[in-house]
C-alpha positions in Angstrom: 0.0 -0.1 0.1 1.4 3.5 -0.3 0.5 6.8 0.5 -0.4 9.5 -1.9 0.5 13.4 -1.2 -1.2 15.5 -4.4 1.2 18.0 -5.6 0.9 20.9 -7.4 3.4 19.7 -9.9 2.3 16.1 -10.2 1.8 13.1 -7.2 4.2 12.1 -4.9 4.2 8.7 -3.4 5.9 7.2 -0.5 6.1 3.2 0.4 4.4 2.3 3.8 4.3 -0.9 6.0 1.6 -3.3 4.9 -0.1 -2.3 8.3 -0.5 1.2 7.0 -2.9 3.8 8.8 -3.2 5.7 5.2 -3.3 9.8 4.6 -4.1 11.5 1.3 -3.0 15.1 1.1 -1.5 18.1 -1.3 2.1 19.6 -0.8 1.7 23.3 -0.7 5.8 23.2 -0.4 8.6 21.7 -0.4 12.2 22.9 -1.7 15.7 22.0 -1.0 17.2 24.2 1.3 14.1 25.4 3.0 13.0 24.1 6.7 9.9 26.3 7.6 8.6 25.5 11.0 5.5 27.7 10.6 3.7 28.8 7.9 -0.1 30.9 7.3 -1.9 30.7 4.5 -3.2 34.1 3.4 -4.2 36.6 0.8 -1.2 38.6 0.1 -2.4 42.4 0.4 0.6 43.7 -1.6 0.3 41.4 -4.8 -3.2 39.8 -4.2 -1.7 36.4 -4.5 -2.3 33.5 -2.3 0.4 32.8 -0.2 2.2 31.0 2.3 4.2 33.3 4.6 6.9 30.8 6.4 9.5 31.1 9.4 12.7 29.0 9.0 14.4 28.8 12.3 17.3 26.2 11.6 18.4 26.2 7.9 17.8 29.6 6.2 17.2 31.6 9.7 14.6 33.8 7.8 11.1 34.6 7.0 9.8 34.2 3.4 6.7 34.6 1.1 6.2 31.9 -1.2 3.3 32.2 -3.7 0.9 29.4 -4.2 0.1 31.2 -7.4 3.3 31.5 -9.2 5.3 28.7 -7.2 8.0 31.1 -6.5 9.6 32.4 -3.3 8.8 36.0 -3.7 10.0 37.7 -0.9 13.0 36.8 2.1 14.4 38.9 5.0 17.0 37.2 7.2 17.1 38.0 10.6 19.9 39.5 12.3 21.5 39.0 15.6 24.4 37.0 17.2 22.7 35.7 20.8 20.9 32.8 19.5 21.0 30.1 16.7 17.7 29.4 15.5 15.1 32.0 15.0 12.5 33.0 13.3 10.0 30.5 14.9 6.8 32.5 13.5 6.4 35.1 10.4 3.1 36.9 10.6 1.9 38.5 7.9 -0.1 42.4 8.7 -3.3 42.2 7.0 -4.6 45.5 8.3 -2.9 48.8 9.3 -1.6 48.6 12.7 -0.9 52.5 13.7 0.8 51.7 17.3 3.7 49.9 15.6 3.8 51.7 12.1 2.7 48.4 10.5 1.3 48.4 7.0 -0.2 45.7 5.0 2.2 43.3 3.9 4.6 44.2 6.6 6.1 41.0 8.3 6.8 40.4 12.5 9.1 37.5 13.3 11.6 37.4 16.1 15.2 37.6 15.5 18.7 36.1 16.9 19.2 38.9 19.3 16.0 38.2 21.0 14.1 41.3 19.5 10.5 41.0 18.1 10.5 43.3 14.9 8.6 44.6 12.2 10.1 44.1 8.8 8.9 46.7 6.1 7.7 45.0 3.1 9.3 46.6 0.5 12.8 48.1 1.9 13.5 45.0 4.2 13.9 48.0 7.1 12.9 47.3 10.9 10.3 49.5 11.4 9.7 48.8 14.9 11.5 46.6 17.5 10.7 45.2 21.2 13.2 43.1 23.6 11.6 42.2 26.8 13.9 42.6 29.3 14.4 39.1 30.7 14.3 37.5 26.8 16.1 34.0 26.7 14.4 33.0 23.3 11.7 35.3 22.0 9.3 33.0 20.0 6.1 34.4 18.9 4.5 37.9 18.5 0.6 38.2 17.6 -1.2 41.6 17.1 -4.6 41.9 18.7 -7.2 44.2 17.7 -6.8 47.7 19.6 -3.2 47.7 18.7 -1.5 45.7 21.9 0.5 42.2 21.3 0.5 39.3 22.9 4.4 37.8 22.9 6.0 34.3 24.1 9.4 33.2 25.1 10.5 29.6 24.9 13.1 29.4 27.5 11.9 32.1 30.0 8.4 30.3 29.7 6.1 33.1 29.7 3.1 34.4 27.6 2.8 38.5 27.7 0.6 41.1 26.7 2.4 44.2 25.9 1.4 47.7 24.7 3.2 48.7 21.4 5.8 51.0 23.7 6.5 47.9 25.6 4.1 48.3 28.4 3.0 45.0 30.2 -0.6 44.3 30.5 -0.2 41.3 32.1 2.2 38.3 32.7 1.2 34.6 32.5 4.1 32.0 33.6 3.8 28.5 32.3 7.0 27.2 32.3 9.8 26.2 29.7 8.7 25.2 26.2 6.4 27.9 25.7 5.7 28.1 21.7 3.3 29.0 19.2 0.0 31.0 19.8 -3.1 30.8 17.2 -6.2 32.8 17.8 -9.8 31.6 18.6 -12.5 33.3 16.4 -15.2 33.5 18.9 -18.7 34.0 18.0 -20.2 34.4 14.1 -22.2 37.2 13.8 -25.7 35.7 14.5 -24.0 35.1 18.1 -25.3 31.6 18.1 -22.3 29.5 16.9 -18.9 30.1 18.4 -15.4 28.2 18.3 -14.3 29.3 22.0 -14.7 28.1 25.4 -14.7 31.5 27.2 -11.2 32.7 25.6 -9.8 34.1 22.3 -6.2 32.7 22.3 -4.6 29.2 22.2 -1.1 28.5 22.9 1.3 25.2 22.8 3.8 24.4 25.6 6.2 22.2 24.4 7.2 19.9 26.9 6.8 16.1 27.3 3.3 15.8 28.5 2.5 19.4 29.0 -0.5 20.7 26.9 -2.5 23.4 25.3 -4.1 26.6 27.1 -6.7 28.5 26.0 -6.3 32.1 27.2 -8.6 35.1 27.7 -6.5 38.2 26.2 -7.9 40.6 28.2 -7.4 39.4 31.3 -4.2 36.8 30.8 -6.4 34.0 32.5 -6.8 30.4 31.5 -10.2 29.3 30.7 -9.7 25.8 29.1 -6.6 23.5 28.8 -5.6 20.3 27.9 -4.7 18.5 30.0 -7.0 20.0 32.4 -5.7 21.6 35.7 -3.1 24.3 36.4 0.4 24.5 35.5 2.6 22.2 37.9 0.0 20.0 39.3 1.0 17.1 36.2 -2.8 16.5 36.2 -3.0 14.3 39.2 -6.5 13.7 40.2 -7.8 14.9 36.6 -10.4 13.4 34.5 -10.1 13.2 30.6 -6.3 13.2 30.2 -4.7 13.3 26.6 -1.2 13.9 27.0 0.1 16.3 23.9 3.5 14.9 23.5 5.8 17.6 22.4 2.9 19.9 21.4 4.3 23.1 19.1 1.5 24.6 18.1 -2.7 24.2 18.0 -5.7 25.3 16.1 -9.2 25.3 16.8 -11.6 24.1 14.3 -15.3 24.3 13.8 -18.2 27.0 14.8 -20.3 24.3 16.6 -23.0 25.0 19.2 -23.2 23.3 22.4 -19.0 23.4 22.8 -18.7 20.9 20.3 -15.4 22.2 18.6 -12.1 20.9 18.1 -8.6 21.6 19.1 -6.2 20.5 16.5 -2.9 19.5 18.5 0.4 19.1 16.7 3.0 17.1 18.4 6.6 17.2 17.6 7.3 13.7 19.3 6.9 11.1 16.1 5.0 13.5 14.1 1.5 13.1 15.7 -1.6 15.1 15.0 -4.6 14.9 17.2 -7.9 16.5 17.4 -9.7 16.7 21.0 -13.3 17.9 22.2 -14.0 20.3 25.3 -13.0 17.3 27.6 -9.8 16.8 26.1 -10.6 13.3 24.6 -9.6 12.7 21.1 -12.0 12.5 18.4 -9.3 11.8 15.2 -5.7 11.9 14.2 -2.7 9.6 14.6 -0.4 9.4 17.3 2.2 7.1 18.9 3.8 6.7 22.2 7.0 9.0 23.3 9.6 6.6 24.4 11.7 7.9 27.5 14.5 5.3 29.0 17.9 5.6 31.1 21.2 5.5 29.4 23.9 3.8 30.5 25.2 6.6 32.4 22.1 7.2 34.1 20.7 10.1 31.8 16.9 10.5 31.3 16.4 10.6 27.6 13.3 10.9 25.4 13.3 9.7 21.7 11.4 10.8 18.6 10.3 8.1 16.9 8.5 8.2 13.1 4.8 7.3 12.5 4.2 4.2 10.7 3.0 6.3 8.0 6.0 8.1 7.5 5.9 11.7 9.5 8.4 12.6 11.4 8.5 15.7 13.4 5.3 18.0 13.3 6.6 21.7 13.9 3.3 22.9 13.2 -0.6 23.0 12.2 -2.8 25.6 11.0 -6.0 26.2 8.9 -5.6 26.6 5.1 -7.7 29.3 3.7 -10.0 26.6 2.2 -10.8 25.5 5.6 -8.7 22.6 6.0 -6.1 21.3 8.0 -2.5 22.6 7.2 0.6 20.9 8.7 4.2 20.9 8.5 6.4 17.8 8.8 10.2 18.1 8.8 11.4 14.7 7.3 14.2 15.7 5.2 17.9 16.6 6.7 17.7 19.6 3.6 13.7 20.5 3.8 10.3 20.2 5.6 7.0 19.9 3.7 4.1 22.3 4.0 1.0 19.8 3.5 -2.3 20.4 3.1 -4.7 17.5 4.5 -7.5 16.2 2.3 -8.4 12.7 3.7 -7.8 12.1 7.3 -6.1 8.5 8.4 -7.3 6.9 11.4 -5.1 5.4 14.2 -5.6 4.0 17.7 -5.9 6.8 20.1 -4.5 6.9 23.5 -5.7 8.7 26.7 -6.7 8.2 30.0 -10.3 8.2 31.6 -8.7 9.1 35.2 -5.2 9.7 36.2 -4.0 9.2 39.8 -7.4 9.9 41.1 -8.5 8.8 44.3 -11.5 6.9 44.9 -13.5 5.9 48.1 -16.3 4.4 49.3 -19.0 6.6 47.5 -19.1 5.6 44.0 -17.9 8.1 41.2 -19.2 8.3 37.9 -16.7 9.5 35.5 -18.9 11.2 33.2 -19.3 12.2 30.4 -19.7 8.5 28.9 -17.0 6.9 26.8 -18.8 7.5 23.5 -17.8 3.7 21.5 -20.2 3.6 18.8 -17.6 5.1 16.4 -14.8 2.5 17.4 -14.4 -1.1 16.8 -13.7 -1.8 20.3 -12.7 0.2 23.2 -10.2 -1.0 25.5 -9.8 0.5 29.7 -6.8 -0.6 31.5 -7.2 0.2 35.2 -4.3 0.4 37.8 -4.6 0.5 41.3 -2.2 2.3 43.0 -3.2 2.4 46.5 -3.8 0.3 49.7 -7.7 -0.1 49.2 -9.1 -2.6 46.9 -10.5 -0.8 43.9 -13.7 -1.4 42.2 -14.8 -0.2 38.6 -18.1 -0.9 37.0 -18.8 -0.6 33.3 -22.4 0.6 32.4 -23.4 0.3 28.6 -26.3 1.3 26.6 -27.4 0.9 22.4 -29.2 3.9 22.5 -28.2 6.7 20.3 -29.1 9.1 22.9 -26.7 8.6 25.8 -28.9 9.9 28.5 -27.2 9.9 31.7 -30.5 10.8 33.7 -32.4 7.8 32.7 -30.9 4.8 34.6 -33.6 2.4 32.3 -31.2 2.5 29.5 -27.9 1.3 31.1 -27.0 -1.9 32.1 -23.9 -3.6 33.5 -21.4 -4.9 30.9 -18.2 -5.5 33.3 -17.2 -5.0 36.7 -13.4 -5.3 37.8 -12.1 -6.0 41.5 -8.5 -4.7 41.6 -6.5 -5.3 44.7 -3.6 -3.1 46.0 -0.9 -2.3 43.2 -2.9 -4.6 41.2 -4.3 -4.0 37.2 -7.2 -5.4 35.4 -8.5 -4.5 31.9 -11.5 -5.2 29.8 -12.7 -4.5 26.0 -16.0 -3.2 25.0 -17.7 -2.9 21.7 -21.4 -3.2 19.9 -22.8 0.0 22.4 -22.9 3.7 21.7 -21.8 4.6 24.9 -20.3 3.3 28.5 -20.4 4.9 31.9 -17.3 3.7 34.3 -18.2 3.9 37.9 -15.2 4.0 40.4 -15.2 3.2 44.4 -12.9 1.7 46.8 -14.2 -1.4 48.5 -13.6 0.1 51.9 -13.9 3.5 53.4 -10.0 4.0 53.2 -9.3 5.9 49.7 -7.3 4.2 46.9 -5.4 6.2 43.9 -5.7 4.7 40.6 -5.5 5.4 36.8 -7.5 4.5 34.2 -6.2 4.0 30.5 -8.2 4.2 27.4 -6.9 2.7 23.8 -9.6 3.4 20.9 -9.4 1.5 17.9 -11.2 2.1 14.8 
């Protein structure tokens, strides 16, 4: 079986193992000597062409604009400086006038090698505005907001910060090392009915082993949603609905749904994974694989990126194209990376945790919402009891297309696990629409437990 990438100058095929996941897409950009780590698909206000604005931090160390109409790089700016070895990681095109920083449509914002955020004049390539945070260590992203302020991130210093055009700090949110790319959450439709936010207007990805994606209210600088759930530093202990984004570098919100039905698409550098999660941080589609962690012969801990079976290596960016499709960048070559517009989504086993280091006592707790099993061939639950008391897990299922948790008449017990201290058990279910899991300790003394979930298409 082969994987086919549709390309503007003809089809490209790549061999895959017999156990292939399958993906079809269009290569928007791939050229030797160019390794973009960021791309945005926009209509160029200067030329009127549909272009990709890209940032290449490792090979060319420049921002460049590629015309999808002509198939040529029509503009490039090599960043200056000597303090860093890798920048820019983003390049944002200004599409409307920003008076506070003197930006005109077509100008480009990026970060240079001296930790400055710079606004580059499109015509002269002159720096028209610059700002260097006082505690900058690796300036990363800079996103203009309506009203003139900007939101910036620093990968090494680990902050998200809103500033005025003259550098006044409006708020400062420390998220720890690895704070990477930002993306806008568009909010409501003009009707006010459909929306794609969960209360904020910015997404930020934090590029650590099991860190995640945060939705931020740009007015207050507060976190309103995150995946995995919980605040920074608690490692998700005691949480429900935990998907671990493995080294996420970017995220984008898709859909304008009602009732919180939007998806957050997360690009994971570790092995080229891309997973879309719902509001409860449960995976809905995508492809992913484990991130290996081991100890070498000197006792040092190491994490190893291993490419996926479909041939993706390292996903450095996800975005939406002007056609409303998913775009991604895969760094799969020594000399280049590919900017891809995905046309047909692959299917893969998806892995998450229904409960992580959660405490159970003698009172039953429903780990709602139900796990929707109808779309999957089977769903496997593997439970670990970490504590001193016996853990009881009950699995209630329903064939009803309306999984009403208030109607006990439609749920029946399909399985029950009794797990002793430090023990583990598992159960696999199929043929139902949804499953409710109920957890409790067999005695008064509480016990901590974890439930892993594998959803198999």
